C-alpha positions as protocol buffer text, in pm:
chain_id: "A"
residue {
  index: 1
  type: MET
  ca { x: 4560 y: 21764 z: -23515 }
}
residue {
  index: 2
  type: PRO
  ca { x: 4753 y: 21445 z: -23430 }
}
residue {
  index: 3
  type: ASP
  ca { x: 5095 y: 21382 z: -23583 }
}
residue {
  index: 4
  type: THR
  ca { x: 5024 y: 21089 z: -23815 }
}
residue {
  index: 5
  type: ASN
  ca { x: 5384 y: 20966 z: -23792 }
}
residue {
  index: 6
  type: ASP
  ca { x: 5360 y: 20945 z: -23412 }
}
residue {
  index: 7
  type: THR
  ca { x: 5016 y: 20784 z: -23432 }
}
residue {
  index: 8
  type: ALA
  ca { x: 5143 y: 20523 z: -23679 }
}
residue {
  index: 9
  type: HIS
  ca { x: 5445 y: 20461 z: -23455 }
}
residue {
  index: 10
  type: VAL
  ca { x: 5218 y: 20394 z: -23154 }
}
residue {
  index: 11
  type: TRP
  ca { x: 5021 y: 20140 z: -23358 }
}
residue {
  index: 12
  type: GLU
  ca { x: 5344 y: 19976 z: -23481 }
}
residue {
  index: 13
  type: LEU
  ca { x: 5479 y: 19942 z: -23128 }
}
residue {
  index: 14
  type: MET
  ca { x: 5153 y: 19790 z: -22999 }
}
residue {
  index: 15
  type: GLU
  ca { x: 5138 y: 19545 z: -23291 }
}
residue {
  index: 16
  type: LYS
  ca { x: 5498 y: 19439 z: -23226 }
}
residue {
  index: 17
  type: ILE
  ca { x: 5460 y: 19392 z: -22849 }
}
residue {
  index: 18
  type: THR
  ca { x: 5112 y: 19224 z: -22863 }
}
residue {
  index: 19
  type: PHE
  ca { x: 5069 y: 19161 z: -22487 }
}
residue {
  index: 20
  type: CYS
  ca { x: 4984 y: 19433 z: -22240 }
}
residue {
  index: 21
  type: MET
  ca { x: 4860 y: 19500 z: -21891 }
}
residue {
  index: 22
  type: LEU
  ca { x: 4497 y: 19610 z: -21899 }
}
residue {
  index: 23
  type: SER
  ca { x: 4406 y: 19834 z: -21605 }
}
residue {
  index: 24
  type: SER
  ca { x: 4050 y: 19910 z: -21504 }
}
residue {
  index: 25
  type: HIS
  ca { x: 3873 y: 20060 z: -21203 }
}
residue {
  index: 26
  type: ASP
  ca { x: 3749 y: 19831 z: -20927 }
}
residue {
  index: 27
  type: GLY
  ca { x: 3556 y: 20083 z: -20722 }
}
residue {
  index: 28
  type: GLU
  ca { x: 3820 y: 20329 z: -20604 }
}
residue {
  index: 29
  type: GLU
  ca { x: 4107 y: 20090 z: -20674 }
}
residue {
  index: 30
  type: ILE
  ca { x: 4284 y: 20015 z: -21001 }
}
residue {
  index: 31
  type: ARG
  ca { x: 4335 y: 19653 z: -21110 }
}
residue {
  index: 32
  type: SER
  ca { x: 4569 y: 19529 z: -21383 }
}
residue {
  index: 33
  type: ARG
  ca { x: 4600 y: 19198 z: -21559 }
}
residue {
  index: 34
  type: PRO
  ca { x: 4800 y: 19070 z: -21858 }
}
residue {
  index: 35
  type: MET
  ca { x: 4603 y: 19033 z: -22179 }
}
residue {
  index: 36
  type: ALA
  ca { x: 4670 y: 18933 z: -22541 }
}
residue {
  index: 37
  type: ALA
  ca { x: 4590 y: 19236 z: -22754 }
}
residue {
  index: 38
  type: TYR
  ca { x: 4451 y: 19215 z: -23105 }
}
residue {
  index: 39
  type: VAL
  ca { x: 4569 y: 19546 z: -23245 }
}
residue {
  index: 40
  type: ARG
  ca { x: 4366 y: 19675 z: -23540 }
}
residue {
  index: 41
  type: PRO
  ca { x: 4489 y: 20020 z: -23654 }
}
residue {
  index: 42
  type: GLU
  ca { x: 4265 y: 20009 z: -23961 }
}
residue {
  index: 43
  type: GLU
  ca { x: 3964 y: 20003 z: -23724 }
}
residue {
  index: 44
  type: ASN
  ca { x: 4123 y: 20239 z: -23467 }
}
residue {
  index: 45
  type: LEU
  ca { x: 4056 y: 19967 z: -23205 }
}
residue {
  index: 46
  type: ILE
  ca { x: 4236 y: 19723 z: -22979 }
}
residue {
  index: 47
  type: TYR
  ca { x: 4044 y: 19403 z: -22907 }
}
residue {
  index: 48
  type: PHE
  ca { x: 4070 y: 19141 z: -22635 }
}
residue {
  index: 49
  type: LEU
  ca { x: 3886 y: 18818 z: -22572 }
}
residue {
  index: 50
  type: THR
  ca { x: 3756 y: 18786 z: -22219 }
}
residue {
  index: 51
  type: ASP
  ca { x: 3526 y: 18565 z: -22018 }
}
residue {
  index: 52
  type: ALA
  ca { x: 3169 y: 18664 z: -21936 }
}
residue {
  index: 53
  type: GLU
  ca { x: 3229 y: 18571 z: -21572 }
}
residue {
  index: 54
  type: SER
  ca { x: 3538 y: 18791 z: -21525 }
}
residue {
  index: 55
  type: ALA
  ca { x: 3532 y: 19083 z: -21283 }
}
residue {
  index: 56
  type: LYS
  ca { x: 3687 y: 19316 z: -21541 }
}
residue {
  index: 57
  type: ASP
  ca { x: 3369 y: 19305 z: -21750 }
}
residue {
  index: 58
  type: ASP
  ca { x: 3167 y: 19445 z: -21458 }
}
residue {
  index: 59
  type: GLU
  ca { x: 3441 y: 19698 z: -21381 }
}
residue {
  index: 60
  type: ILE
  ca { x: 3437 y: 19823 z: -21740 }
}
residue {
  index: 61
  type: ALA
  ca { x: 3058 y: 19842 z: -21749 }
}
residue {
  index: 62
  type: ALA
  ca { x: 3072 y: 20067 z: -21441 }
}
residue {
  index: 63
  type: ARG
  ca { x: 3371 y: 20279 z: -21556 }
}
residue {
  index: 64
  type: PRO
  ca { x: 3484 y: 20234 z: -21917 }
}
residue {
  index: 65
  type: GLN
  ca { x: 3810 y: 20429 z: -21882 }
}
residue {
  index: 66
  type: VAL
  ca { x: 4104 y: 20189 z: -21910 }
}
residue {
  index: 67
  type: ASN
  ca { x: 4480 y: 20197 z: -21951 }
}
residue {
  index: 68
  type: LEU
  ca { x: 4682 y: 19958 z: -22166 }
}
residue {
  index: 69
  type: ALA
  ca { x: 5052 y: 19928 z: -22080 }
}
residue {
  index: 70
  type: PHE
  ca { x: 5263 y: 19760 z: -22350 }
}
residue {
  index: 71
  type: ALA
  ca { x: 5626 y: 19684 z: -22260 }
}
residue {
  index: 72
  type: ASP
  ca { x: 5920 y: 19543 z: -22454 }
}
residue {
  index: 73
  type: PRO
  ca { x: 6205 y: 19574 z: -22201 }
}
residue {
  index: 74
  type: SER
  ca { x: 6458 y: 19398 z: -22424 }
}
residue {
  index: 75
  type: GLY
  ca { x: 6406 y: 19660 z: -22695 }
}
residue {
  index: 76
  type: GLN
  ca { x: 6336 y: 19943 z: -22448 }
}
residue {
  index: 77
  type: ASN
  ca { x: 6000 y: 20018 z: -22614 }
}
residue {
  index: 78
  type: TYR
  ca { x: 5691 y: 20113 z: -22416 }
}
residue {
  index: 79
  type: VAL
  ca { x: 5338 y: 20239 z: -22484 }
}
residue {
  index: 80
  type: SER
  ca { x: 5083 y: 20359 z: -22232 }
}
residue {
  index: 81
  type: LEU
  ca { x: 4740 y: 20407 z: -22387 }
}
residue {
  index: 82
  type: VAL
  ca { x: 4428 y: 20560 z: -22235 }
}
residue {
  index: 83
  type: GLY
  ca { x: 4103 y: 20450 z: -22393 }
}
residue {
  index: 84
  type: ARG
  ca { x: 3735 y: 20374 z: -22354 }
}
residue {
  index: 85
  type: ALA
  ca { x: 3636 y: 20008 z: -22331 }
}
residue {
  index: 86
  type: ALA
  ca { x: 3317 y: 19820 z: -22403 }
}
residue {
  index: 87
  type: VAL
  ca { x: 3230 y: 19451 z: -22375 }
}
residue {
  index: 88
  type: SER
  ca { x: 3007 y: 19277 z: -22629 }
}
residue {
  index: 89
  type: ASN
  ca { x: 2893 y: 18934 z: -22738 }
}
residue {
  index: 90
  type: ASP
  ca { x: 2982 y: 18988 z: -23106 }
}
residue {
  index: 91
  type: ARG
  ca { x: 3012 y: 18623 z: -23216 }
}
residue {
  index: 92
  type: GLU
  ca { x: 3149 y: 18713 z: -23561 }
}
residue {
  index: 93
  type: LYS
  ca { x: 3431 y: 18920 z: -23407 }
}
residue {
  index: 94
  type: ILE
  ca { x: 3504 y: 18641 z: -23157 }
}
residue {
  index: 95
  type: ARG
  ca { x: 3548 y: 18394 z: -23445 }
}
residue {
  index: 96
  type: ASP
  ca { x: 3765 y: 18648 z: -23628 }
}
residue {
  index: 97
  type: LEU
  ca { x: 3997 y: 18699 z: -23329 }
}
residue {
  index: 98
  type: PHE
  ca { x: 4008 y: 18343 z: -23196 }
}
residue {
  index: 99
  type: GLY
  ca { x: 4360 y: 18198 z: -23226 }
}
residue {
  index: 100
  type: THR
  ca { x: 4647 y: 18048 z: -23029 }
}
residue {
  index: 101
  type: PRO
  ca { x: 4631 y: 18281 z: -22725 }
}
residue {
  index: 102
  type: ALA
  ca { x: 4257 y: 18217 z: -22689 }
}
residue {
  index: 103
  type: LYS
  ca { x: 4301 y: 17839 z: -22709 }
}
residue {
  index: 104
  type: ALA
  ca { x: 4475 y: 17850 z: -22372 }
}
residue {
  index: 105
  type: TRP
  ca { x: 4142 y: 17955 z: -22216 }
}
residue {
  index: 106
  type: TRP
  ca { x: 3864 y: 17819 z: -22438 }
}
residue {
  index: 107
  type: ASP
  ca { x: 3822 y: 17511 z: -22657 }
}
residue {
  index: 108
  type: SER
  ca { x: 3661 y: 17689 z: -22951 }
}
residue {
  index: 109
  type: PRO
  ca { x: 3527 y: 18028 z: -23059 }
}
residue {
  index: 110
  type: ASP
  ca { x: 3178 y: 17887 z: -23006 }
}
residue {
  index: 111
  type: ASP
  ca { x: 3222 y: 17878 z: -22627 }
}
residue {
  index: 112
  type: PRO
  ca { x: 2924 y: 18085 z: -22501 }
}
residue {
  index: 113
  type: SER
  ca { x: 3130 y: 18243 z: -22221 }
}
residue {
  index: 114
  type: ILE
  ca { x: 3368 y: 18432 z: -22454 }
}
residue {
  index: 115
  type: ARG
  ca { x: 3315 y: 18806 z: -22489 }
}
residue {
  index: 116
  type: VAL
  ca { x: 3491 y: 19074 z: -22692 }
}
residue {
  index: 117
  type: LEU
  ca { x: 3638 y: 19368 z: -22510 }
}
residue {
  index: 118
  type: LYS
  ca { x: 3717 y: 19655 z: -22744 }
}
residue {
  index: 119
  type: VAL
  ca { x: 3919 y: 19962 z: -22655 }
}
residue {
  index: 120
  type: THR
  ca { x: 3889 y: 20285 z: -22849 }
}
residue {
  index: 121
  type: PRO
  ca { x: 4212 y: 20484 z: -22803 }
}
residue {
  index: 122
  type: VAL
  ca { x: 4197 y: 20838 z: -22668 }
}
residue {
  index: 123
  type: GLU
  ca { x: 4560 y: 20922 z: -22596 }
}
residue {
  index: 124
  type: ALA
  ca { x: 4890 y: 20737 z: -22589 }
}
residue {
  index: 125
  type: GLN
  ca { x: 5240 y: 20803 z: -22472 }
}
residue {
  index: 126
  type: TYR
  ca { x: 5536 y: 20610 z: -22604 }
}
residue {
  index: 127
  type: TRP
  ca { x: 5900 y: 20570 z: -22521 }
}
residue {
  index: 128
  type: ASP
  ca { x: 6137 y: 20408 z: -22761 }
}
residue {
  index: 129
  type: SER
  ca { x: 6507 y: 20377 z: -22703 }
}
residue {
  index: 130
  type: PRO
  ca { x: 6799 y: 20249 z: -22903 }
}
residue {
  index: 131
  type: GLY
  ca { x: 6803 y: 19920 z: -22709 }
}
residue {
  index: 132
  type: THR
  ca { x: 6920 y: 19799 z: -22369 }
}
residue {
  index: 133
  type: LEU
  ca { x: 7296 y: 19782 z: -22428 }
}
residue {
  index: 134
  type: ARG
  ca { x: 7310 y: 20122 z: -22595 }
}
residue {
  index: 135
  type: ALA
  ca { x: 7089 y: 20268 z: -22323 }
}
residue {
  index: 136
  type: TYR
  ca { x: 7324 y: 20141 z: -22048 }
}
residue {
  index: 137
  type: ILE
  ca { x: 7625 y: 20280 z: -22233 }
}
residue {
  index: 138
  type: ARG
  ca { x: 7455 y: 20619 z: -22268 }
}
residue {
  index: 139
  type: MET
  ca { x: 7356 y: 20619 z: -21899 }
}
residue {
  index: 140
  type: ALA
  ca { x: 7711 y: 20533 z: -21793 }
}
residue {
  index: 141
  type: ALA
  ca { x: 7856 y: 20805 z: -22015 }
}
residue {
  index: 142
  type: ALA
  ca { x: 7608 y: 21058 z: -21878 }
}
residue {
  index: 143
  type: ALA
  ca { x: 7688 y: 20959 z: -21518 }
}
residue {
  index: 144
  type: VAL
  ca { x: 8058 y: 21037 z: -21560 }
}
residue {
  index: 145
  type: SER
  ca { x: 8003 y: 21353 z: -21764 }
}
residue {
  index: 146
  type: ASP
  ca { x: 7725 y: 21514 z: -21556 }
}
residue {
  index: 147
  type: THR
  ca { x: 7491 y: 21528 z: -21858 }
}
residue {
  index: 148
  type: ARG
  ca { x: 7156 y: 21369 z: -21928 }
}
residue {
  index: 149
  type: PRO
  ca { x: 7161 y: 21069 z: -22163 }
}
residue {
  index: 150
  type: ALA
  ca { x: 6982 y: 21079 z: -22499 }
}
residue {
  index: 151
  type: MET
  ca { x: 6752 y: 20783 z: -22439 }
}
residue {
  index: 152
  type: GLY
  ca { x: 6532 y: 20792 z: -22747 }
}
residue {
  index: 153
  type: ARG
  ca { x: 6193 y: 20939 z: -22819 }
}
residue {
  index: 154
  type: ASN
  ca { x: 5908 y: 21009 z: -22580 }
}
residue {
  index: 155
  type: GLU
  ca { x: 5589 y: 21160 z: -22717 }
}
residue {
  index: 156
  type: LYS
  ca { x: 5228 y: 21207 z: -22613 }
}
residue {
  index: 157
  type: VAL
  ca { x: 4994 y: 21129 z: -22901 }
}
residue {
  index: 158
  type: ASP
  ca { x: 4628 y: 21221 z: -22952 }
}
residue {
  index: 159
  type: MET
  ca { x: 4473 y: 20895 z: -23073 }
}
residue {
  index: 160
  type: ALA
  ca { x: 4108 y: 21005 z: -23065 }
}
residue {
  index: 161
  type: SER
  ca { x: 4081 y: 21097 z: -23431 }
}
residue {
  index: 162
  type: GLY
  ca { x: 4241 y: 20779 z: -23558 }
}
């Protein structure tokens, strides 16, 4: 049974960070690219808008296992999420998600080349620290005292049951 506090914390971190690296399989290799994430905890889904001509759509059709890596280095907050992805031509969802990040790539939500990529979370791992300055102070103190620094929380979270 997942810890609902940890699950909620994962969703909060992803909502706060908003951009991530999406990694998918390209044959035997792994490819990553930055993407604007539309995080929807109430649906237990993370959405992306993508182009019908992109290689990632074919990669995901062949192997739907993906990784999303969210990073906020200034706050020392990170989430790595494993999930299952699917690409669709859901025009209603495209209109729902279309906003400023999408306008950099397409003129309107009616562009026929836009697709929705949705990721259903399976498992996540997060790291959250007290912040960069405090982290450096703790590392320096640990270095001179031969102890390990208390760097914040790190948990694996079962996301499959929402």
